ZAMARKOL-704444 format. One line per 2 residues: number of its first residue (from 1); their letters; for each residue y, z, x of C-alpha. Coordinates in pm, whole numbers, plus 32768, in hexadecimal, padded with zeros to 4 digits. Layout:
N
NUM) A) Y Z X  ...
***
This chain:
682
1) MN) BCFF 5245 79CD  BD1E 51F9 785A
3) TP) BD1B 5328 776F  BBD6 538D 76D3
5) GK) BC4A 5326 7574  BC4B 51BB 75DD
7) FS) BAD7 51AC 7628  B9AB 5154 754D
9) LL) B839 516C 7594  B799 5016 75C0
11) SP) B649 4F8A 763D  B649 4E62 7731
13) SQ) B5F0 4D6A 7623  B710 4DE3 754B
15) AD) B7FB 4DBC 7673  B79C 4C55 76B9
17) PL) B8AE 4BBF 75E2  B9AE 4CB2 7681
19) AA) B953 4C48 77D8  B967 4ADC 7778
21) RV) BAC8 4B05 76F7  BB3F 4B7C 784B
23) FD) BB0C 4A39 78F7  BC35 494A 790B
25) AD) BC24 47D3 78DD  BBAB 47A4 7A3F
27) GG) BA85 489B 79F6  BAE7 499E 7AFC
29) CE) BB40 4B10 7B04  BB60 4C2F 7C00
31) LL) BA58 4D3F 7C1F  BADC 4E9C 7C66
33) VS) BA36 4FF2 7C7F  BAB3 5156 7C86
35) EE) BA37 52B4 7CC6  BB4D 536B 7C19
37) RA) BB50 549C 7CFF  BAF2 53F8 7E46
39) FN) BBE6 52D6 7E19  BCEE 53B5 7D72
41) DG) BCE6 52CA 7C41  BD10 519C 7D26
43) WL) BC48 505C 7D11  BB7A 4FAE 7E1D
45) SL) BB49 4E33 7E08  B9E3 4DB6 7E23
47) GE) BA30 4C4E 7E19  BA45 4B50 7D02
49) IS) B953 4AEB 7BEB  B958 497D 7B75
51) LV) B897 48DD 7A53  B7D1 47A5 7AB8
53) AG) B759 46CE 7999  B668 4603 7A69
55) DF) B539 45B3 7990  B5DC 4675 7871
57) KE) B700 4588 7832  B6E4 459B 76B9
59) SS) B6DD 471A 76B3  B800 47E9 7651
61) PV) B890 48F4 7744  B7C7 4A07 7691
63) RL) B686 4948 76CB  B6E5 490D 7832
65) VQ) B716 4A88 7861  B5C9 4ACE 77B8
67) QG) B50F 49C4 7887  B595 4A43 79D1
69) AF) B64B 48FF 7A16  B73F 49A2 7B02
71) EW) B789 49BB 7C74  B7FA 4AF5 7D26
73) QL) B8CD 4AB6 7E5C  B8D7 4BFB 7F20
75) PD) B9EF 4C2F 8019  B9C5 4C57 818F
77) LC) B930 4DB2 81EF  BA58 4E04 82DD
79) TV) BB4C 4DC2 81C0  BA8A 4E9D 80CA
81) VA) BA64 4FBB 81C4  BBDC 4FA6 821A
83) DA) BC42 4FB5 80B1  BB51 50D7 8068
85) WK) BBD3 518F 8196  BD31 517D 8107
87) LL) BCC6 51E9 7FAF  BC10 5317 8041
89) EL) BD3F 5362 811D  BC53 539D 8246
91) GE) BD54 534D 8348  BE6F 541C 82B6
93) NK) BE1F 555C 8383  BE75 5513 84E4
95) NR) BDEA 5669 855F  BC7B 560B 850B
97) SA) BB96 55E2 8636  BAF7 549D 8698
99) DA) B99E 552B 863C  BA12 557F 84DD
101) LA) BA9F 5427 84A7  B95E 5391 8527
103) RD) B898 5459 8429  B973 53DB 8316
105) QT) B952 5274 8390  B7D4 52A5 838A
107) RL) B7E8 532E 8220  B8C2 5204 81B4
109) KR) B7C6 510C 824B  B6B6 51C3 8186
111) AM) B783 5196 8049  B7A2 501D 808C
113) DE) B61D 5018 80C6  B5FF 50A9 7F67
115) VA) B6BA 4F77 7EDE  B5B5 4E9D 7F7B
117) SI) B49F 4F7C 7EE4  B54D 4F3C 7D86
119) AT) B531 4DBD 7DC3  B3C5 4DED 7E27
121) RM) B371 4EC5 7CF2  B402 4DB5 7C15
123) GL) B337 4CA5 7CB4  B468 4BE8 7D4B
125) FH) B3D3 4C2B 7EA1  B269 4C86 7EF9
127) PR) B1EB 4D93 7FE8  B150 4D10 8127
129) FD) AFE2 4D6E 8124  AEF8 4D80 8249
131) PA) AE2F 4C3C 8270  ACE4 4CED 8238
133) AL) AD6D 4D84 80F7  ADF9 4C38 8080
135) EQ) ACAC 4B93 80BB  AC0E 4C71 7FB4
137) MP) AD06 4C02 7EAD  ACE9 4BBD 7D8C
139) FR) ABC9 4CA4 7D62  AA83 4C06 7CED
141) RS) A9DD 4D45 7C84  AA48 4E90 7BDE
143) TT) AB19 4F54 7CDB  ABCF 509F 7CD0
145) VV) AD1A 50A4 7D84  AD8E 520A 7DE5
147) VD) AF04 520B 7E0D  AFD3 52E5 7F03
149) TS) B142 5333 7ED9  B1B1 5213 7FB7
151) GV) B0F5 5122 7ED9  B1B4 51A4 7DA4
153) LQ) B30F 519B 7E48  B2F7 505E 7F0B
155) GA) B274 4F74 7E02  B105 4F52 7E5B
157) LD) B091 5000 7D20  B15A 4F05 7C53
159) FV) B0C4 4DE6 7D11  AF62 4E67 7CC8
161) TR) AFA4 4E97 7B54  B053 4D49 7B35
163) FL) AF61 4C6A 7BF8  AE10 4D1A 7C39
165) HP) ADD8 4DC3 7ADF  ACE7 4DCF 7A29
167) AA) ABE7 4DB7 7B46  ACB2 4EC8 7BF4
169) RV) ACB2 5021 7B45  ADC2 5102 7BB8
171) KI) AD9A 5270 7C1C  AED7 533D 7C66
173) PA) AE89 548A 7D00  AF3E 55B8 7C79
175) IA) AFD4 55FD 7DCE  B088 54B1 7DD9
177) QM) B12F 5503 7C89  B17D 5657 7D01
179) EI) B22C 55CE 7E38  B309 54F4 7D61
181) VN) B352 561D 7C74  B3B6 56E1 7DAF
183) QA) B49C 55CB 7E18  B542 55CD 7CC2
185) DR) B56C 574D 7CE5  B61D 571E 7E31
187) FF) B6FE 5610 7D8F  B76C 56EC 7C72
189) RV) B798 5817 7D5F  B889 574F 7E2D
191) RR) B934 56BF 7CF4  B96D 5819 7C67
193) SR) BA12 588E 7DAA  BB3A 57A6 7D5D
195) SK) BB8E 579F 7ECA  BC8B 5697 7F35
197) KP) BC1F 569B 809D  BBC6 5535 810A
199) HI) BA79 5594 81A7  BA13 563B 8062
201) RV) BA7A 550D 7F9C  B9B0 5415 8067
203) RE) B884 5503 8044  B8B3 5506 7EC9
205) LV) B8B6 5389 7EC8  B76E 536F 7F85
207) EH) B6C3 547D 7EAC  B73D 53D2 7D6B
209) LT) B6BB 527D 7DD3  B56C 5308 7E4C
211) SQ) B518 5409 7D3A  B595 534E 7C03
213) GG) B504 5204 7C78  B3B2 52A0 7CB4
215) QR) B3AB 5351 7B63  B406 520C 7AB5
217) AL) B2E7 515B 7B6E  B1F1 525D 7AE9
219) LR) B27B 5251 798D  B272 50D3 798B
221) VE) B103 50D5 79E0  B0A8 51E2 78E6
223) LH) B185 5172 77B9  B1D5 5005 77E7
225) SD) B0A2 4F5C 786A  AF36 4F47 7803
227) TE) AEB9 4FB7 7956  ADAA 50B6 794B
229) VE) AE22 51E3 7A0F  AD28 52F0 7A76
231) RT) AD84 5457 7ABE  ACFC 5525 7BD4
233) YL) AC49 5667 7B8F  ACD3 5775 7C7F
235) LG) ACCC 58EE 7C7A  AE0C 59A7 7C86
237) DP) ADE2 5A41 7DE4  AE1D 5906 7EAF
239) LR) AF60 58B5 7DEB  AFD0 5A25 7E03
241) SA) AF9E 5A23 7F7A  B05D 58DB 7F9C
243) FE) B18F 593C 7ED4  B1A9 5AB7 7EAE
245) KD) B1D5 5BE2 7F93  B086 5C82 7FEC
247) SN) B091 5DE0 8073  AF2B 5DE5 80E1
249) PD) AF2E 5E68 824C  AE03 5D91 82A3
251) VR) AEC3 5C51 826C  B02A 5CBE 82B5
253) DL) B017 5C4B 8424  AF96 5AF6 83B8
255) DV) B0D9 5AA7 8304  B032 5A04 81DC
257) SS) B12E 5A8B 80E3  B21D 5968 8110
259) PI) B1D1 580C 8084  B177 577F 81E6
261) RS) B12B 5610 81D4  AFD2 561A 8276
263) YA) AF59 571C 817A  AFCA 5644 8052
265) DR) AF1D 551A 80F9  ADE1 55E5 8121
267) LI) ADE2 562D 7FA9  AE16 54B4 7F59
269) LE) ACF7 5454 803A  AC17 5564 7F9E
271) AA) AC5C 54C8 7E4A  ABE4 5379 7ECD
273) RH) AAB3 540B 7F70  AA5B 54D2 7E37
275) HQ) AA6A 5399 7D61  A9A0 52DC 7E6D
277) AQ) A894 53E3 7E4F  A889 53CE 7CD6
279) SG) A883 524E 7CCE  A759 516D 7CFB
281) PA) A71D 50A8 7E3B  A797 4F62 7D97
283) HA) A8E8 4FFB 7D39  A9F9 4FD4 7E3B
285) VR) AAFD 50DE 7E7B  AC35 5089 7F33
287) LL) AD5C 516A 7FA7  AEB0 50C4 7F70
289) TG) AFA3 513C 807C  B0C5 50D5 814F
291) DQ) B08C 5201 8234  AFED 51AA 838B
293) GL) AF6E 530F 83C1  AECA 5321 8266
295) AR) AE36 51C0 8299  AD99 522D 83E2
297) MA) AD18 5375 8346  AC7B 52AD 8225
299) MA) ABC7 51C4 8310  AB3C 52EC 83D6
301) EG) AABD 5380 8296  AA0C 5242 821D
303) VR) AB0E 51D8 8118  ABA1 5079 8140
305) PL) AD1A 5070 811E  ADF1 4F6F 8074
307) YF) AF03 4F8B 817A  B056 4EEF 813A
309) AA) B1A7 4EEC 81F7  B2CE 4F64 8122
311) SA) B3E4 4E6B 80E2  B517 4EAE 81BF
313) AT) B684 4E7F 8170  B69B 4D76 8282
315) EV) B59F 4C9B 81CE  B656 4C9C 8085
317) FG) B7C9 4CB2 80C5  B872 4B63 8103
319) QR) B759 4ABA 8044  B759 4A04 7EF6
321) LS) B64F 4A96 7E10  B5D4 49D8 7CDF
323) GQ) B56B 4A71 7B92  B46B 495B 7B7A
325) TL) B347 4990 7C77  B1ED 4919 7CB1
327) DP) B0B8 49DF 7C63  B02D 49F5 7DCA
329) FV) AEC1 49C4 7D51  AEC1 48C4 7C3E
331) GH) B00F 4813 7C83  B0A1 4842 7B20
333) MR) B212 4878 7AF5  B276 49D6 7A78
335) GV) B3CA 4A49 7A11  B46E 4B9B 7A4F
337) PL) B572 4BD5 792C  B6CC 4C1D 79BF
339) TT) B6EB 4D51 78E6  B5A9 4DD9 798B
341) LV) B653 4DCA 7ADC  B790 4E66 7A4A
343) WE) B6BF 4F86 79BA  B618 4FCA 7B05
345) LA) B765 4FCA 7BC9  B801 50B0 7ABD
347) TG) B6E3 51A9 7AE0  B6F6 51A8 7C5B
349) FG) B870 51C1 7C84  B8E3 5259 7B37
351) SV) B9B6 5135 7ABC  B9CF 4FBE 7AD1
353) RL) BAC9 4EC1 7A72  BABB 4D4E 7A34
355) KS) BC20 4CD3 7A4B  BCBC 4B7F 7A22
357) QH) BE24 4B1C 79F8  BE2E 4B5B 7881
359) NE) BD01 4C4C 7829  BC3E 4D5A 78B9
361) LQ) BB0C 4E2A 785F  BAD0 4F89 78DB
363) VS) B977 5025 78D6  B94B 5193 7934
365) AI) B81A 5272 7958  B8CC 53B7 79B4
367) GE) BA2A 5438 798E  BB0F 554A 7905
369) GL) BABF 5569 7799  B99A 546D 779B
371) SW) B86D 5510 770E  B6FA 54C9 774A
373) AP) B5C5 54FB 7664  B457 549A 7686
375) YH) B47A 537E 7589  B579 52E1 766F
377) AE) B469 52A6 7773  B369 5242 766A
379) QD) B452 5131 75DB  B4FB 50E8 7732
381) LL) B64D 513C 76B5  B786 5163 778B
383) WC) B8F5 5193 773B  B9BE 504B 771B
385) SQ) BB30 5017 76EF  BB6F 5023 7578
387) AQ) BC7D 4F21 7589  BB74 4E17 75CA
389) TS) BA7A 4E84 74B9  BAF5 4DCE 7386
391) SI) B994 4D52 732B  B858 4DEF 73B3
393) TA) B766 4D06 7305  B7E4 4BB6 7383
395) DR) B69E 4B91 7445  B5E7 4B6F 72F7
397) KT) B6B2 4A44 728A  B5D1 4921 722A
399) TT) B5E6 47CA 72C7  B63C 473D 7173
401) GS) B7A3 47AA 71B3  B889 46E5 7299
403) SD) B934 47FF 733D  B8EC 4957 73E1
405) EP) B9FD 49F3 7302  B9A8 4A8D 71B0
407) DT) B9CB 49C0 7077  BAFA 4A5C 6FD2
409) DA) BAF4 4971 6EAB  B9C7 4A2E 6E0E
411) GT) B9DE 4AA8 6CB2  BB0A 49DD 6C3F
413) KP) BA43 4908 6B4C  BA14 4992 69E4
415) AR) B8B3 49EE 697E  B7F1 48C5 68EA
417) PP) B68F 486F 688D  B5C9 4802 69BF
419) KR) B57A 4690 69DE  B43B 45FA 6A61
421) RE) B431 44DC 6B54  B2F4 4413 6BA2
423) AP) B297 442B 6D05  B2D4 42E5 6DCD
425) AR) B1B9 421D 6E5A  B104 42D1 6F7D
427) RG) B15E 4259 70D3  B036 4300 717B
429) TL) AEDE 438B 7126  AEE1 44E5 708E
431) FR) ADD8 45D3 710A  AD27 46F2 7052
433) LN) AD21 481A 714A  AD0E 498D 7135
435) VD) AE5F 49F3 71CB  ADE8 4B46 7241
437) GL) ACC9 4A90 72FD  ADB6 4993 7388
439) FS) AE95 4AA2 7421  AD6C 4B65 74AD
441) LV) ACF0 4A22 754E  AE48 49E4 75F4
443) CA) AE45 4B44 768F  ACDA 4B1B 76FE
445) LD) AD38 49D5 77AA  AE5D 4A74 784B
447) DR) AD7A 4B8A 78D5  AC5A 4AB6 7948
449) VE) AD0D 495A 798C  ABCC 48A0 795A
451) MP) AAD3 48D8 7843  A995 4818 77E3
453) VP) A96F 47BA 7674  A860 48C9 762C
455) QI) A951 49D6 76A1  AA6A 493D 75D1
457) EE) A986 493A 7495  A92F 4AA0 74DB
459) VL) AA9E 4B01 74D3  AAE0 4A2C 7396
461) RS) A999 4A7D 72EE  A998 491B 7279
463) KA) A988 47B4 72F6  AA9A 475C 73F0
465) NE) AACD 45EC 7396  AC08 4602 72C4
467) YG) AC9F 470F 73A6  AC6E 462A 74D2
469) RF) AD17 4503 7421  AE41 45E2 73B0
471) LR) AE78 466D 7510  AE3A 4522 75C9
473) SG) AF39 4468 74E7  B040 454F 7569
475) GL) AFD2 453D 76DA  AF6D 46AB 76D8
477) VR) AE0F 467F 7755  AD45 4582 7813
479) SE) ABD1 4552 77DD  AAD0 44B0 78B6
481) AG) A956 44CC 78C0  A94F 45DA 77B7
483) VW) AA4E 46BE 786C  ABAF 4701 77E5
485) TA) ACC1 4745 78E4  AE09 47F0 7889
487) GD) AF44 4715 789A  B08D 4774 7938
489) RI) B115 4803 77F1  AFEE 48E3 7793
491) PF) B068 4A0A 7869  B1C9 49EE 77C9
493) LS) B133 49DF 766F  B042 4AFB 76B2
495) AA) B154 4BDE 772C  B22B 4B8B 75FB
497) LR) B10E 4BD7 7516  B0BB 4D23 75BD
499) NE) B226 4D98 75BC  B27A 4D16 745F
501) RV) B37B 4C27 74E2  B375 4B4D 73AF
503) GE) B481 4A53 7421  B3BA 49F7 755C
505) VR) B27C 49CE 748A  B32E 48DB 73AF
507) EV) B3BC 481B 74D8  B26B 47DC 756E
509) LL) B1BD 4786 7424  B2CA 467D 73DD
511) EV) B225 45B1 74F4  B0F6 458F 7411
513) PS) B135 4452 7337  B09C 44D1 71F5
515) YA) B167 461B 7205  B2A2 4551 725A
517) AF) B26E 4470 712E  B243 45A6 704E
519) AD) B391 462F 70EB  B433 44E2 7099
521) QL) B3C7 44F5 6F2E  B45B 4656 6F13
523) RD) B59E 45D8 6FBD  B5C4 44C7 6EC0
525) LA) B5C5 45C6 6DA5  B70D 4643 6D0E
527) RG) B734 47BB 6CEA  B68F 481D 6BA5
529) ES) B59A 4700 6BAD  B41F 473E 6BD7
531) LA) B319 466C 6C87  B1FC 45E8 6BA9
533) TK) B0C6 4652 6C69  AFE1 4554 6BCB
535) DL) B043 444C 6CC7  AFE5 453C 6DE7
537) GR) AE7A 452F 6D73  AD7A 45EA 6E2F
539) GS) AE73 466D 6F30  AF5C 4712 6E31
541) TT) AEEF 4876 6E81  AEF2 4842 6FFB
543) YR) B055 47B0 7005  B0D4 48A2 6EFB
545) VL) B063 49C8 6FD8  B0EF 492A 7112
547) GE) B23A 48E9 706F  B252 4A4F 6FE8
549) VT) B1ED 4AE8 7139  B301 4A1C 71EF
551) LM) B401 4A6F 70E2  B426 48FD 7082
553) CA) B3C0 493F 6F0F  B349 4A3B 6E1A
555) TV) B26E 4A24 6CE7  B2E7 4AB4 6B99
557) AS) B1B8 4A4F 6AC8  B06D 49BF 6B3E
559) NE) B0EF 4858 6B2E  B267 487E 6B70
561) IY) B2CD 4864 6CDA  B442 488F 6D1D
563) PT) B4FA 484F 6E6A  B59C 4982 6F04
565) PN) B68B 4902 7018  B79E 49FD 6FCF
567) VP) B7DE 4B1E 70C0  B92E 4BB0 705B
569) SP) B9EB 4CB6 7114  B9CD 4E24 7098
571) RE) BB21 4E10 6FF1  BAD4 4CD0 6F40
573) FS) B980 4D4C 6EDF  BA11 4E83 6E41
575) RI) BADD 4DA6 6D57  B9B5 4CCC 6CFE
577) AR) B8D8 4DFC 6CC8  B9CD 4E9B 6BD2
579) ER) BA01 4D52 6B1A  B889 4D1E 6AE6
581) FS) B856 4E88 6A81  B971 4E6C 6983
583) AL) B8E1 4D28 68F3  B786 4DCF 68C9
585) DR) B801 4F1D 683F  B7C4 4F3D 66CC
587) GD) B8BA 5061 66B3  B7CA 5160 6620
589) SA) B754 520A 675F  B822 516E 6875
591) LV) B6D5 5125 6929  B62C 4FDF 698E
593) AT) B4C6 4FA7 69FE  B4BF 4F74 6B78
595) GE) B3EA 4E3C 6B56  B4CC 4DA2 6A49
597) WL) B5FB 4DDC 6B32  B543 4D42 6C5D
599) EA) B4D4 4C11 6B93  B636 4BD6 6B1D
601) LI) B6AD 4BCF 6C8C  B594 4AD4 6CDF
603) RE) B5DE 49EB 6BBC  B75D 49F7 6BA9
605) DG) B7C7 4A44 6D0C  B6B3 49CA 6DED
607) IH) B684 4B1E 6E92  B52B 4B81 6F0E
609) PE) B4A7 4CDB 6EA9  B48E 4D41 7023
611) VA) B5F9 4CDB 7055  B662 4D91 6F18
613) RH) B5AE 4ED2 6F8B  B64F 4ED7 70DB
615) QL) B7A6 4E7F 7054  B793 4F88 6F47
617) DA) B758 508D 7050  B873 5000 7125
619) AS) B96C 4FF5 7002  B907 5158 6F9E
621) EA) B933 51E2 70FE  BA86 5135 7116
623) GL) BAF9 51D8 6FD5  BB1D 508E 6F21
625) LR) BA4E 50EF 6DFD  B983 5217 6D6A
627) RS) B81D 51F9 6CFF  B72A 52DC 6C54
629) TE) B5D9 52C5 6BB3  B51D 535D 6A8B
631) GS) B3C5 5340 69EA  B26D 5323 6A87
633) TT) B19D 5253 699F  B153 50F8 6A28
635) QL) B16A 4FE1 692B  B002 4F63 6933
637) RF) B053 4E1E 6882  B105 4DAC 69BE
639) RD) B006 4E12 6AB6  AFD1 4CA5 6B13
641) RV) B143 4C87 6B85  B10D 4CAE 6CFD
643) VH) B1AD 4C1D 6E3A  B0FC 4C10 6F91
645) VL) B1AB 4CA4 70BF  B155 4CBC 723B
647) RS) B103 4E13 72C7  B07A 4E90 7408
649) QS) AF6C 4F8E 7414  AEDD 5014 7562
651) GE) AF7C 4EEE 7615  AED4 4DE1 7531
653) PV) AF86 4D15 7414  AF11 4D50 72B7
655) IE) AF86 4CB0 7176  AFE4 4DBC 7074
657) KV) B006 4D8A 6EF7  B13E 4E24 6E77
659) FL) B146 4E6E 6CFF  B2A7 4E2D 6C89
661) YR) B28B 4F16 6B5E  B232 5041 6C31
663) GD) B352 5116 6CA0  B2C7 5189 6DEB
665) YL) B319 502A 6E7A  B48C 5052 6E6B
667) IP) B490 51C3 6EBD  B359 5228 6F84
669) GK) B2C7 5370 6F0F  B354 534F 6DB2
671) AS) B270 52F7 6C8F  B3A0 52B3 6BB0
673) VS) B399 5159 6B02  B4F6 5150 6A63
675) LR) B62B 5117 6B31  B79B 5165 6AF4
677) IE) B8A9 50C6 6BCB  BA1E 5136 6BBE
679) DA) BB5D 50EA 6C6C  BB8B 51F3 6D7F
681) TS) BCFB 5226 6D0E  BCAB 526E 6BA3
***
């Protein structure tokens, strides 16, 4: 494996450009995985990944990665098992009995089944539900789904949160989480033993895939989705009896001290029955399980199961899985970003490589010298090969540029007074909308698919006419008989809004003619020229806010809109930042107002404040410059200097006003309003 010094923490969206660079001209690369101890630092091939443009022919490789425009060709199961058998050295000891080898083969098959579970959790493959359970979907009334451990591990929980929410509310009993924690404890106990025996190594592989994949599934639902998860109220005694030694002579002979499966199943069923007793007769309670015994027990107790059959390795290996899949209930296309799959495989095995003839990207979740902290899970950060991380903000580049690479020509022009250009004649009707309301409506349409006009106006708190014209002009909604139906791109746009993926928001909005016309006006401007807002008329505020949120423009004064297409690399940004600071420094205090510095970057270099904030952090962390702040008195005469940015709160998008002359924007938690930037070598 690479040395820890060559790794950097990145989120999936930050790694999208890195994954895109791996693909050769033919759009293909090899997918390899490694469990460093079980495979003795060897790598197992899980087939090939290829980018398929299809309906995305005009998209760059980065966009194809983000949109899930890939196909994963898995190798034949016999080939994978044979390769893993060699890596685990299971046939090296000739003295092992036939029974021992059979047990190892069973464990190895279970590990391959876990790969099928990973594909199911990602939505590349769906669990096979019982026909009676499938008949109930999607739920027409509020339903609580109680999940057992098999539902978490084998992808059924992800299916429920992805396709049945919000009608389905999820309840995860404490005992299910405790079983997964217990599996993780077994994995680390085996890992710490450092045994090189083949049967120990195959056991470590299975425990790694099962426990870490299960914990990631729970964290994904809790931290990275808007699914409502309910907790079970349980006293301590049942959990103690399930997982701790009990010296009570009355129960010793019953052997309830060990975590026997039927006892854990009983506690899960009791959680469902308790919720059923507390709910009204109109509220349905379903038990999600892939365990036949628990399903039968639930039926005998009057609880209807949502029974599914787990995906097996024989169903997945040898197949070609697509990142673009159909929603099984509404027929809309949905994309699984390639990096999302890579993150899941890296968590399950420990490390993943995307490897082509000239490039490779390695992502690791665990390894010697690779640390973990809670914020890693909160921000979905894993360790990526540092050699491929030259620019971590390429996903924020605006479509006004012609390339996915940073503009390295920024800041070369001398400072000059800004020019104004009259906006060209409009090529489409401009609408006057509340952008916050527009984004809330998009998310509501994603949740409900169909909405009558009164419900829409309740969300908007205003008339829906102009919103309908705006969305229909881009093919985002259809309306008939007073009911709006979400178009194919609404789920994609909603997910981008809820996860602050600005580039994807911009991509969808460019399908709206009026927004595209506004983007063309900005593209026609030279750097340092501002757009005259008078020709935008009644829609000036709407399109200004949309442009700022999607990083296409920023406003210096109330009527000066400047294009911001430039996303330089951290190294190039450090040079621009020092030059702008030196030009503004009067020499008396070596300090410059933060807002003044940000406005100079907007006017002279076409750099959006959001990009400046991220690149300032990146340049500082890379040791390319030093920054410090002083003072705490906001300059009130500039309190109208704001820029609007996209944020996500409780899983819903909000538009936040950022005051450029307040220091806590550049450095959160700091009230300082004056900035000092110095060369790191001085």
